[in-house]
N, C-alpha and C positions, 0 to 999 in steps of 0.2 A: 326426832324423826330422821331416819337415814336418807341419804342422797341417792337418787336413782340416776344412772348415767349410762350412756352407750359404751360397752366394753370392747367393741370391735375396732380397736385402734389400728389394726393392720390395714384397714381401708384408708386411713388417714396417711399412713406411711407409704402405701403402695405406689402412688404416682411418682414420687421422687425416687424410690428405690428401683422401680421398674426402669426409669430412665438411666439411672446409674448402672444397672445390670446390663442393659443392652448397649449402652454407650461403650462400656468396657469390652463386652463380647465382640462388638463390631471392629474394635481396634486390632484384633488378632488376625493376621492373614491365614487363609485356609490353604495350606500347602497341597493337600490331597486333591483339591479341585483342579489343579493344573494337570493332573495325571489321570485320575479315575473318571469313568463315566458316571456322573451324578444324575440319578433318576428319581422319580417320585412314584408312589403307588397309593391307591386308595383301598387296597385289599389286605387281607391278613397275611398273604404271601404272594410271591411272584414265581413263576416257573419259566425257565429258559430251556428250550429244546434245541439240541444240536441237530443241524441238518447238514449232511455230507452231500456235496454236489455231484455233478456228473464228471465222468472221466474224459479222456482225450477223444477227439473224433476218430472214427474208424475208416480206413480206406474202403471205398465202395467200388466194386467192380461193375463194369457196364451191365445193365439189365438186372442187377441184383437189388433186393430191397435194402432200405436203410436199416442200420443197426440202432436199436433203441436202448436207452439206459434209464435207470430210475435213481432219484436221490434216495439216500438212506437216512432214516431217522435214528439218531444216536441217543445217548443217555440224557436224562433230565437233571437239571440243576434247580433246586428250590431255594429261594431267598425268603426267610421268615424274619421280619424286623424284630429287634429286641428293644425293650424299654430301658431307659437309663434315667435315674433321678437322684437328687440330693437336695437337702433343705437346711435351713437354720431357723432358730427362734430368737425373737427379741422380747425380753421380759418387760413387764410394765415398769419396773424399777430402772432398767437400763434406758428405756425410752425417756423416762423423766429426768434421769441424772447424767445422760451422755454428754460429757464436756469435750471429748477428744475425737469425735467423728467415727467412733467404733462402728456404729450402725451402718454408715455409708460404706465402710470398708468390707462389710460382710457380703453384699451383693457383688462387689468387685471380685472378691475371692471366689464366689460361686460361679461367676462368669468365666473366670480363668479355669476352674475345674471342668466346666462344661466344654470349653474349647479344647482342653487337653484330652478329655475323654473322646471327643469327636475325632481328633487327629490320631491318637494312639490306636483306636479301633480301626480307622480307615487304613492306616499304614501297617496294621497287623497282616494284611495280605502279603506284604513284602517281608516282614519280620519272621513269618512262618513259611516263607517260600521254599525252604529246603527241608522242612520238618515232615517226617514220615508218619507222625501220629494220625490216627483215624480222623480227628476233627479238622485236619488241615489238608486233606487230600482232595483232588479234583474228581470230576466224574469218571476219569480214566483210571482212578485208583493210584494216581501219582501226585506228589506235591507240585506246586505251581512250576518250579524250576527243577527239571530232571533231565537225565541223559537217556532215559528209556521210556518215553511216552509211547504207548502202543498205537497201532493203526486202528482207528475206530471203525473203519470200513471192513476190517478183517481181510484186506486185499493180500493175496499171496505174494510173498517176496518183497513186501514194503514194510518200512519201519524196522525197529523203533526209531523215534525221532527225539531230537535233543534241543533244549533251549537253555542248557547250562554248559559252561566251558568243560571240555573233557578233562582238563586238569585245572582245578580251581586256582585262581591267581589274584594277587593284589592288582590294583589299577596301575597299568603301565601302557606304553604305546603298543607293545606287542600283544598284551591281553585285550586291549580295546579293539585293535584291528581284528583279532580273532573273533571277538564278539560281533563286530560288524559283518564279517564273512558268514558267521553262523546264522545271523538274522536274515541276511539276503539270500541264503540258500534254503530258507524255510519253505516247505511244501505243504499242501493240504493232504487229506487222507486218500486222495486219488493220485498223489505224487505230482500234482501240478504246482509249479512255483507260483507263489502268491505275491511276489514282488514287493516285499516289505522294505521300508526305509526307516531308520531310527530317527526319533525326534529329540528325546531327552536322555542324557546320562544322569541317572539319579544316584546321588552319593550322600554320605554323611559329611558333616562339617570338616572332619579330619582329612577328607580327600579333596577338599575344595582347591587347595593349592596345586595339587597334581593335575586336577581337571583343567584348571586355567592354563597350565603349561601345555597340556596335550591338545587342547582345542583352540587356543588363542595365539600360540606361537607361530610366526611365519615360517621359521625353520624347524626342522625335526628336533625335538627336545633331547637333551642329554647326549648330544654328539657334537663333535667339532668338525664334521665332514661337509658342512654347508649344504646338507640335503634339505629339500623342501619338506614341509609338514603335510604329508598326504591326507591327514584327517581334516584339513581345512575345508576341502570340497564336499565333505559329508553334510555340512550345515547342521551339525549336531550341537545341541546346547546342553550345558550342564545345569542341573537343578539340585540345590541342597535341601535334603530332608533332615529335619531336626528330631525325628522320632524313630530312627533306626536303633534297634537293640544291639546290632553288631556293626561297629564302625568300619570294619574292613569290607563289608558287603557292598556291592554296587550292581546296578541294573541299567539296562538299556531298554527304553520303552518307545513304542511307535505312537503315532497319533491316535486319538481316542477311537476313531472309526476303525482302526486296525488292530485293536486288542479287546479283551473281554474282562477287564477289571472294573467292577461295578460297585456302586454304593446306592442303595435304595432308601429314600426318606419316606417314612410313613407319617410321622408327625415331627415337624420342625420344632426347634427349641421354644418352650414357653416358660414364663415366669409367673407364678401364681401365689395367692395368699389366702389365709384363713386365720381364725382365732380359736384359741383353746379357752373355753369358758371357765374351767376349774382353776387353771393357773393364771389366766389373764395374759398369757403369752401371745404375741403375734407370730404366726408361722409363715414362712416363705419357702418356696421350692422351685427348682428347675426340673424340667421333664422333657425328654425327647425320645423318639423311637426310630431306629434305622437299622440297616444290616449291610455289611460289606462282604464281598467275596469275588470269586472268579468263575467264569463259565467255560474258559478254555485257556490254553497255555500259549497259543501263538500270539506274536506281537510283543513279546518280552524275552530278554536274555538276562540271566542273572548268575552271580557267583558269590559265595560267602567270603571270598578272598582266600589267600593261601593259608 
């Protein structure tokens, strides 16, 4: 007579592999969380409506009525979370014969894949910041960083606006000072200065050494004239991003409340299991659902480098 036994051995492996998976996943720092607004949603999509505020006050002559202004509703930005998933199988034979810890290495590898996917997708906002393809344009019809953002209020005589250096340049004291000036002169669509201050200089690892010299030197770098380093008072910090596709590109980003770079989580990362009756394999998968994007260009300055 044959032996009857429970074939769902994925449930026996699950507790240990679950711990291995999330222990490995938690070891990786999430670089994008330092810069992006990380939000959550319980909906199939989120919509962000642009609201253009009021203009300057108008001089009021004695005995005349007050002038009234209205905010303007701009374009709509929709965020629709995308699902991401990957899995692996453990055969009955591998489970019975594994002498080298192969099974434990598989959830570690899957955790690394999940983390990399999360970071690469989040930083795609920056990697496509200069791309004019239809998939990467903002609601003004321009890429995130451009020299010709239109005036959304259609106010006569104002715009276009720029958040990209007029001449793209590698990171240097001159280009960084130009970026600071460009950011601090940013106005809204009513041409009111919004008083932005930079927080992070976001760079690839190849620019880390230059960033240290520019932001941490007491004296002006690369000169023997004993000049002060005027950038010290800006309180600007550099942040290394390991996911830039262009190592010459660099960005200056404001605090989270002053920019519109967002990532919406619909479903955080899960690790799940099941069994294949016919093969006897135990199946494990990682799944998550999120979307990244930008609702506006203000609060960031960028250049792809020279």
